[in-house]
C-alpha angles and dihedrals in degrees: 000000000000114000118218117201140193092222111099097210088208100116115149097032115147117259113244125246115245119239129189115208118220094185136032122210115210124220089260092056098255116135127221119202105226095184092070096050120114104228098216117176099244108028124168129236093256093050094054108023105035090144090062090088091071099045112112119245107177117211135207135198119246093251096053114104131266085233090060090049092051093049091050092048090050096043097046094036091225127149094223145019124206124233113217141182105204105310093338121103108223104165147329141230123219127197092242091046093053092050091049090055090047090062090064092059124088111239092241089057097048097099092051090046096053089053092055122098116285089223088077092068101030118121115235093199095091113188100222126170134170129237089252094060116111114241092246089058090051090053091049088055089052090050093050095051096036092230122116092224139073132191117233116218124212109166104302095339123095123201128183135247121184140179088262089062088055090052091054088053095046099045100072095044095085095225103180099191111119114251112239115245106220107131108089116216115254119198136179131197114265091244092060110127115246093241092054090048091053092049091052092048093053094043091055094034094235128139097202127054120192120228112225122237095031136050097255140108141199121219139175087276095060093041093053090047090052099044095045099039114111088261093047094049091052090049092049087054099044105027115008094164093058091045092060090045092058111127112247090237086071096047094077112267113199129214121275122203126226132211141174125251137281102058124176119226092250093047090050092051092053093045094050089051089050093052116089087212092049086233134105125203116220109179105298093344136080130217115211134178090265091054093051097045092043091052091047095056094038093052099038102035102018089243110163103215107176090197128142121177 
């Protein structure tokens, strides 16, 4: 039996160096100068994230395969794909959502399942906002759906806004309030099978699982990259049972940063953005994008979020 523990086993890791971004480069290559922004208390999407209109958000038809969706998510490194019928948005598929559905499938049936239509697993609760929505309203949409992403509508075009975009906005504001430490670190041994790691993540409702013995973590991003890489696809076809038994050390854990308490909200935003794992270790706790954005709105707008990633 593999024992999973709440102790990180990462003592002695080197604290990260803070950085404060002055510019943000969008996926399309456009650059937004953050130093010139007026940090008003209730800005709208268009005032802050004008570049969102050009960010790619690939779409699929309902009848295209789950395999195709997984490959697109892995290749484009996006958290979601939209499902469309003509010009009409009818659903979406998120990385975390796809992996949750995968847990319901017997390993021997995985190859047949990934070839089935993506419409079978698509969520119909599409988190859509307009460019005129205030950021706090966007975050409320994210809270309601449980996904850290919202689609931005402009006519028939949909852009993408994520928690990482919020972090870019929060970082330069110099918010000195300490970020609460409430998310306890969860770590698993490096030999933990992928399937067991996924079950633990969904049981505890976390997106990132620390790997003991080194400051690193695996998340839905790394798992999707592994499963839907050319090697992973071939393994799903020829040996799905062994694919799900792969130790998490082989899935592609990415580095996590560490820091000492106390951390301000703005410092935490910048650190999380600096961390390849999008996670910062603070003693026995972790700080994630949800934690930072939740603290920001709770402290600046008295918005009680009740969220824990």
